[in-house]
C-alpha positions as CSV (number, residue, x, y, z in Angstrom):
1,M,86.4,3.5,-11.5
2,P,85.7,7.2,-11.0
3,N,82.7,7.9,-8.8
4,K,81.2,10.3,-11.2
5,I,79.1,10.4,-14.3
6,I,79.6,12.6,-17.4
7,L,76.6,13.4,-19.6
8,K,77.0,15.3,-22.9
9,K,73.9,14.3,-24.8
10,K,70.2,15.0,-24.4
11,I,67.8,12.1,-24.4
12,T,65.5,11.7,-27.4
13,N,61.8,11.2,-27.3
14,F,60.5,7.9,-25.9
15,C,57.3,6.0,-25.4
16,K,57.9,3.4,-22.7
17,Q,56.6,1.4,-19.7
18,I,58.8,1.0,-16.6
19,S,58.7,-0.5,-13.2
20,I,60.6,1.0,-10.3
21,P,61.7,-0.4,-6.9
22,G,59.7,-0.6,-3.7
23,D,58.6,2.4,-1.7
24,K,61.4,3.4,0.7
25,S,59.1,4.9,3.4
26,I,57.0,1.7,3.6
27,S,60.1,-0.6,3.3
28,I,61.7,0.9,6.4
29,R,58.5,1.0,8.4
30,W,57.8,-2.7,7.4
31,V,61.3,-3.7,8.6
32,L,60.9,-1.9,12.0
33,I,57.3,-2.9,12.8
34,S,57.9,-6.5,11.7
35,S,60.8,-6.7,14.2
36,L,58.2,-6.1,16.9
37,A,55.7,-8.7,15.6
38,R,55.5,-12.2,16.9
39,G,56.3,-14.6,14.1
40,V,57.7,-14.5,10.6
41,S,56.8,-11.5,8.4
42,K,57.5,-11.6,4.7
43,A,58.0,-8.8,2.2
44,Q,58.2,-8.9,-1.6
45,N,59.7,-6.0,-3.6
46,L,61.4,-4.7,-0.5
47,L,63.7,-1.8,-1.6
48,M,67.2,-3.1,-1.1
49,S,68.9,0.3,-0.9
50,E,71.4,1.4,1.7
51,D,68.8,3.0,3.9
52,V,66.7,-0.2,4.1
53,I,69.8,-2.4,4.5
54,A,70.8,-0.1,7.4
55,S,67.3,-0.8,8.9
56,I,67.9,-4.5,8.6
57,Q,71.3,-4.3,10.2
58,A,69.8,-2.2,13.1
59,I,67.2,-4.8,14.0
60,R,69.8,-7.6,13.7
61,K,71.9,-5.8,16.3
62,L,68.8,-5.9,18.5
63,G,68.7,-9.7,18.2
64,I,66.2,-10.1,15.4
65,K,66.8,-12.7,12.7
66,V,66.5,-11.5,9.1
67,L,66.8,-13.5,5.9
68,T,67.0,-11.9,2.5
69,K,67.0,-13.5,-0.9
70,K,66.8,-11.3,-4.1
71,N,63.9,-8.9,-3.3
72,I,62.2,-11.2,-0.7
73,C,62.9,-10.5,3.0
74,K,61.8,-12.5,6.1
75,V,61.9,-11.0,9.6
76,Y,61.6,-13.4,12.5
77,G,60.0,-11.2,15.2
78,D,59.9,-12.2,18.8
79,G,57.2,-9.9,20.0
80,I,56.9,-6.3,21.3
81,K,59.4,-7.1,24.0
82,G,61.6,-9.4,21.8
83,Y,64.6,-7.2,21.4
84,R,67.8,-8.6,23.1
85,Y,69.5,-5.5,24.4
86,K,73.2,-5.5,25.0
87,K,75.6,-3.1,26.7
88,N,77.6,-0.6,24.5
89,L,75.3,-1.1,21.5
90,V,75.8,1.3,18.6
91,I,73.2,1.6,15.8
92,N,74.3,3.3,12.6
93,A,71.4,4.9,10.7
94,Q,73.8,5.9,8.0
95,N,71.9,8.4,5.7
96,S,68.4,7.5,6.8
97,G,66.5,10.1,8.8
98,T,63.5,7.7,8.7
99,L,65.5,4.9,10.4
100,G,67.3,7.2,12.9
101,R,64.1,8.9,14.1
102,L,61.7,6.0,14.1
103,I,64.0,3.5,15.8
104,T,64.7,6.1,18.5
105,G,60.9,6.0,19.3
106,I,60.9,2.2,19.5
107,L,63.9,2.2,21.9
108,I,62.4,4.4,24.7
109,D,62.3,1.4,27.0
110,T,65.9,0.2,26.5
111,P,67.4,-0.9,29.8
112,F,70.9,0.0,28.6
113,P,72.2,3.2,26.9
114,I,72.2,2.8,23.1
115,K,74.2,5.1,20.8
116,I,72.7,6.2,17.5
117,I,75.1,7.5,14.8
118,G,74.8,8.5,11.2
119,D,76.8,9.7,8.2
120,K,78.0,13.2,7.6
121,S,74.7,14.3,6.1
122,L,72.4,12.8,8.8
123,S,74.7,14.1,11.5
124,K,73.8,17.7,10.4
125,R,70.1,17.1,10.8
126,D,67.9,18.1,13.8
127,F,67.2,15.3,16.2
128,K,65.9,17.6,19.0
129,R,62.5,17.5,17.2
130,I,62.1,13.8,18.3
131,T,64.1,13.8,21.6
132,N,61.9,16.6,23.0
133,P,58.7,14.6,22.8
134,L,60.3,11.2,23.5
135,S,61.9,12.6,26.7
136,K,58.4,13.5,27.9
137,F,57.6,9.7,27.9
138,G,60.5,9.3,30.4
139,A,63.4,8.3,28.3
140,S,66.6,10.4,28.6
141,F,69.0,11.6,25.9
142,Q,72.4,13.0,25.3
143,L,72.9,14.9,22.1
144,N,75.7,16.6,20.2
145,N,74.3,20.1,19.8
146,N,70.8,18.8,19.0
147,K,72.3,16.4,16.4
148,L,73.7,12.9,16.1
149,P,75.4,11.1,17.7
150,L,72.8,10.7,20.4
151,I,72.6,8.3,23.4
152,I,69.2,7.1,24.5
153,K,68.6,5.5,27.9
154,G,65.1,4.1,28.4
155,S,62.8,4.1,31.4
156,K,60.8,1.4,33.2
157,E,58.3,4.1,34.3
158,L,57.1,5.5,31.0
159,K,54.0,7.7,30.9
160,P,51.7,8.7,28.0
161,I,52.1,12.2,26.6
162,K,50.2,14.8,24.6
163,F,52.3,16.5,21.9
164,F,51.7,19.1,19.1
165,E,53.7,18.2,16.0
166,N,53.6,21.4,14.0
167,K,56.3,20.9,11.4
168,G,54.5,18.4,9.2
169,S,57.2,15.8,9.9
170,A,56.0,12.2,9.3
171,Q,59.3,11.0,10.9
172,C,58.6,12.9,14.1
173,K,55.0,11.8,14.2
174,S,55.8,8.2,13.6
175,S,58.6,8.2,16.2
176,I,56.0,9.3,18.8
177,I,53.4,6.8,17.6
178,L,56.0,4.0,17.9
179,G,56.9,5.2,21.4
180,G,53.3,5.4,22.4
181,I,52.8,1.6,21.8
182,K,55.2,0.9,24.6
183,V,53.3,3.0,27.2
184,E,50.3,2.3,29.4
185,G,47.6,4.9,28.8
186,K,46.6,7.2,26.0
187,T,49.2,9.1,23.9
188,I,47.7,11.9,22.0
189,I,49.4,13.7,19.0
190,R,48.0,16.7,17.3
191,A,50.0,16.5,14.0
192,K,50.2,18.8,11.1
193,K,49.3,16.8,8.0
194,S,52.1,14.7,6.6
195,R,52.5,11.2,5.0
196,N,50.6,8.6,6.9
197,H,52.2,5.2,6.1
198,T,52.6,4.4,9.8
199,E,49.0,5.1,10.6
200,L,47.8,3.0,7.7
201,L,50.0,0.1,8.7
202,F,48.7,0.3,12.2
203,K,45.1,0.3,11.0
204,H,45.8,-2.7,8.7
205,L,47.2,-4.6,11.7
206,K,44.2,-3.5,13.9
207,L,46.5,-1.9,16.4
208,P,45.0,0.6,18.9
209,I,45.1,3.8,16.9
210,K,42.3,6.4,16.4
211,I,42.6,9.3,13.9
212,K,40.3,12.3,13.7
213,K,41.0,14.3,10.5
214,K,40.8,18.1,10.9
215,K,41.3,20.7,8.1
216,K,45.0,21.3,8.9
217,F,45.8,18.8,11.6
218,D,45.2,15.2,12.5
219,L,44.3,14.2,16.0
220,I,46.0,10.8,16.7
221,E,45.4,8.6,19.7
222,V,47.6,5.6,20.4
223,R,47.5,3.0,23.2
224,K,49.8,0.3,24.4
225,V,50.2,-2.7,22.2
226,N,50.7,-6.2,23.6
227,E,51.1,-8.1,20.4
228,I,51.6,-7.5,16.7
229,K,50.7,-10.1,14.1
230,P,53.3,-10.9,11.3
231,I,53.0,-8.7,8.3
232,N,53.1,-10.1,4.7
233,Y,53.5,-7.2,2.3
234,N,54.1,-6.8,-1.4
235,I,55.6,-3.4,-1.3
236,P,54.4,-1.0,-4.1
237,S,56.7,1.2,-6.1
238,D,58.0,4.5,-4.8
239,I,56.4,7.7,-6.2
240,S,59.4,9.8,-5.0
241,S,61.7,7.6,-7.2
242,G,59.1,7.7,-10.0
243,A,59.0,11.5,-9.9
244,F,62.4,11.7,-11.6
245,F,61.0,9.8,-14.6
246,I,57.8,11.9,-14.5
247,A,60.0,15.0,-14.8
248,L,62.1,13.5,-17.6
249,T,59.0,12.7,-19.6
250,V,57.6,16.2,-19.0
251,L,60.8,17.8,-20.2
252,T,61.3,15.6,-23.3
253,K,59.1,16.6,-26.2
254,K,56.7,14.0,-27.7
255,S,57.3,11.5,-24.9
256,Q,54.9,9.2,-23.0
257,L,55.6,7.0,-20.0
258,I,53.7,4.5,-17.9
259,I,55.1,3.7,-14.4
260,K,53.5,0.5,-13.1
261,N,52.1,-0.3,-9.6
262,V,53.0,3.0,-7.8
263,N,52.0,4.0,-4.3
264,V,49.8,7.0,-4.9
265,N,48.9,7.6,-1.2
266,P,47.1,11.0,-1.1
267,T,49.7,12.4,1.3
268,R,52.4,11.7,-1.3
269,I,51.0,12.9,-4.6
270,G,51.7,16.7,-4.3
271,V,54.0,16.4,-7.3
272,I,51.1,15.2,-9.4
273,T,48.8,17.9,-8.2
274,I,51.4,20.6,-8.8
275,L,52.3,19.4,-12.3
276,R,48.7,19.1,-13.3
277,K,48.3,22.8,-12.3
278,M,51.3,23.5,-14.6
279,G,49.5,21.9,-17.6
280,V,50.9,18.4,-17.5
281,K,48.7,15.5,-18.4
282,I,49.0,12.8,-15.7
283,L,46.5,10.0,-15.3
284,L,46.2,7.4,-12.6
285,L,45.1,4.1,-14.1
286,N,44.1,0.7,-12.7
287,K,43.6,2.2,-9.2
288,K,43.2,-0.2,-6.3
289,N,43.5,-0.3,-2.5
290,Y,46.2,-2.5,-0.9
291,K,46.4,-2.7,2.9
292,G,45.1,0.8,3.1
293,E,47.5,2.3,0.6
294,S,46.3,3.6,-2.8
295,I,48.1,1.9,-5.8
296,A,47.9,2.9,-9.5
297,D,49.8,2.9,-12.8
298,I,50.9,6.5,-13.6
299,F,50.5,7.7,-17.2
300,I,52.5,10.9,-18.2
301,K,52.5,12.7,-21.5
302,S,54.8,15.6,-22.2
303,P,53.0,18.9,-22.7
304,K,53.4,21.3,-25.6
305,K,54.0,24.1,-23.1
306,I,54.4,24.3,-19.4
307,K,52.6,26.9,-17.3
308,S,54.2,28.8,-14.4
309,I,52.7,28.4,-11.0
310,N,52.2,30.3,-7.8
311,C,52.4,27.1,-5.7
312,P,49.9,26.8,-2.8
313,S,52.0,26.1,0.3
314,N,49.4,23.6,1.6
315,L,50.9,21.2,-1.0
316,N,54.4,21.5,0.5
317,S,54.3,18.5,2.8
318,E,52.8,16.3,0.0
319,A,55.7,17.1,-2.4
320,I,58.6,17.8,0.0
321,D,60.9,15.2,-1.6
322,E,60.0,16.2,-5.1
323,F,60.6,20.0,-5.1
324,L,64.0,19.8,-6.8
325,I,62.5,18.3,-9.9
326,I,59.5,20.6,-9.7
327,F,61.9,23.5,-9.8
328,L,63.6,21.9,-12.8
329,I,60.2,21.8,-14.6
330,A,59.5,25.4,-13.6
331,A,62.7,26.4,-15.3
332,K,61.1,25.5,-18.7
333,A,57.7,27.1,-17.9
334,K,56.5,30.3,-19.5
335,G,56.5,33.0,-16.8
336,I,57.6,33.2,-13.2
337,S,56.9,30.4,-10.7
338,Y,56.9,31.0,-7.0
339,F,57.3,28.5,-4.1
340,K,57.1,29.6,-0.5
341,N,57.2,28.4,3.1
342,L,59.9,25.8,2.3
343,D,61.9,25.9,5.5
344,E,61.8,22.1,5.7
345,L,63.5,21.7,2.4
346,N,66.8,22.9,3.9
347,K,66.5,20.3,6.7
348,K,66.8,17.3,4.4
349,E,69.9,15.3,3.4
350,S,71.4,18.6,2.0
351,P,70.1,22.2,2.1
352,R,67.9,21.4,-0.9
353,L,66.4,24.9,-1.4
354,E,70.0,26.2,-1.8
355,W,70.9,23.4,-4.1
356,G,67.8,23.9,-6.2
357,S,68.7,27.5,-6.7
358,K,72.4,26.7,-7.3
359,I,71.6,24.2,-10.1
360,L,69.1,26.5,-11.8
361,K,71.7,29.4,-11.8
362,M,74.3,27.1,-13.3
363,M,71.8,26.3,-16.0
364,G,71.4,30.0,-16.8
365,I,68.0,30.5,-15.1
366,K,67.3,33.6,-13.2
367,V,66.1,32.9,-9.6
368,I,65.4,34.9,-6.5
369,T,65.6,33.1,-3.2
370,T,65.0,33.9,0.5
371,K,65.6,31.5,3.4
372,N,62.3,29.8,2.7
373,S,61.1,30.8,-0.8
374,I,62.2,30.8,-4.5
375,K,61.1,32.6,-7.6
376,I,62.0,30.9,-10.9
377,F,62.0,32.9,-14.1
378,G,61.2,30.2,-16.6
379,N,62.7,30.0,-20.1
380,P,60.8,27.6,-22.5
381,N,63.6,27.8,-25.0
382,L,66.5,27.1,-22.6
383,K,69.4,25.1,-24.1
384,I,72.6,24.6,-22.2
385,K,75.9,24.5,-24.0
386,N,78.4,25.1,-21.1
387,K,80.1,22.7,-18.7
388,I,78.4,22.2,-15.3
389,M,80.0,20.6,-12.3
390,I,77.9,19.1,-9.5
391,K,79.9,18.1,-6.4
392,N,80.1,18.7,-2.6
393,Y,76.4,18.2,-2.1
394,L,76.6,15.9,1.0
395,K,75.9,12.9,-1.3
396,D,72.2,13.8,-1.4
397,H,70.7,11.2,-3.7
398,R,68.0,13.7,-4.9
399,V,70.5,16.3,-6.0
400,F,72.3,13.6,-8.0
401,M,69.2,12.4,-9.7
402,T,67.9,15.9,-10.4
403,S,71.2,16.8,-12.0
404,V,71.0,13.7,-14.3
405,V,67.4,14.7,-15.4
406,A,68.6,18.2,-16.0
407,A,71.5,17.0,-18.2
408,L,69.3,14.7,-20.2
409,S,66.6,17.4,-20.7
410,F,68.5,20.6,-21.4
411,G,71.9,19.5,-22.7
412,G,75.3,20.8,-21.9
413,E,78.2,18.9,-20.5
414,W,77.5,17.7,-16.9
415,H,80.1,16.3,-14.6
416,I,78.1,14.9,-11.6
417,H,80.2,13.5,-8.8
418,D,79.4,10.9,-6.1
419,K,77.2,8.7,-8.2
420,D,77.1,6.2,-5.3
421,A,74.7,8.7,-3.7
422,I,71.8,6.8,-5.4
423,K,72.6,3.7,-3.4
424,S,70.8,5.1,-0.4
425,S,67.4,5.2,-2.1
426,F,67.4,4.1,-5.8
427,P,70.4,1.9,-6.8
428,S,68.9,1.0,-10.2
429,F,68.2,4.6,-11.2
430,L,70.9,4.8,-13.9
431,K,69.9,1.4,-15.3
432,I,66.3,2.6,-15.8
433,V,67.6,5.8,-17.4
434,N,69.5,3.7,-19.9
435,L,66.4,1.7,-20.6
436,L,64.6,5.0,-21.6
437,K,67.5,5.9,-23.9
438,K,67.2,2.7,-25.9
439,K,65.1,2.8,-29.0
């Protein structure tokens, strides 16, 4: 079967309720931290995507037993020092920056060199941002021009560090936190605000972490951990996956959607904040707290008109994975939308700022871009009739899904290659799309 999808028909209005798979960020963190716990941890609704499966394969290589059945996973941890290190070990993070960066922090005490590799996309991403702070603990690294593959050699004489994380990278911050639990003394991180799933999981487990919230930064203090209790977790749905269906609802006239049981952690809902500023009605229903995370049903109603936005850059870190579909919505807004300080967007699975601009231009939307900003000249009456080809995008799952939403919303004939890209984060994406198509 050809590994592409051809879409020629717009979606018609819908009024539906859907459920989406588990949160990828939490799924990977649960797998890694459960591997350090003593006893059996159990997760329901674990996202069984390629990124999470790669995380399971990684801890299995380190001697941890894992059993999976449908969407239930059990991890048989053997304690904070329970990894069984072997010589010539290679861990393949595949497409997952979260796995690659977080597990490197955990491995700072490995007695043998461990090689970490990734796919073509991950091998283009900067790993110096974690090896710099982790080397201050005492671990040593070999890198390929600041990128994967890397080789880590741990140290028996680790020392605590102070580090200023100024990029708003939750992966970098979490890598240092996970390194800090292996070290005697107090590790201090001054971190630009970013998603905080690791900190919330630490607090739930009553691990030694203190957080002081400042206006622009969090001051995080971590101490050595001797034991972690098993973690039973019913993983909530992923707002980053849900964002594509939020966008499809916004862009399809006379449509309504409810997405059930979604993680609406305040560090992750920048997309909701931005779309509300653009005139979209989005409600959070049945809100509750679960192990420190905020969970809610999301209600979306398509607006009669979409407002343009001069997007405040303080929302960037809260919406970093959703900007491609935000750009798509801005394409239908009345007026010029402006997004700035988006350097991090080009350091994702693909250069997403470039791809956002490229897709809009192919759709016939005027855009002006710099290396870190984009102006989008919206057209509320946009209708596409030409053929559009999407390929050679480093199999970035978000480029694929954004292109599908664009095709269903604006029309035209779209040939979108590498449909297997969705396997890294959202294997059931097209199945749910088809559910919304059915009357």
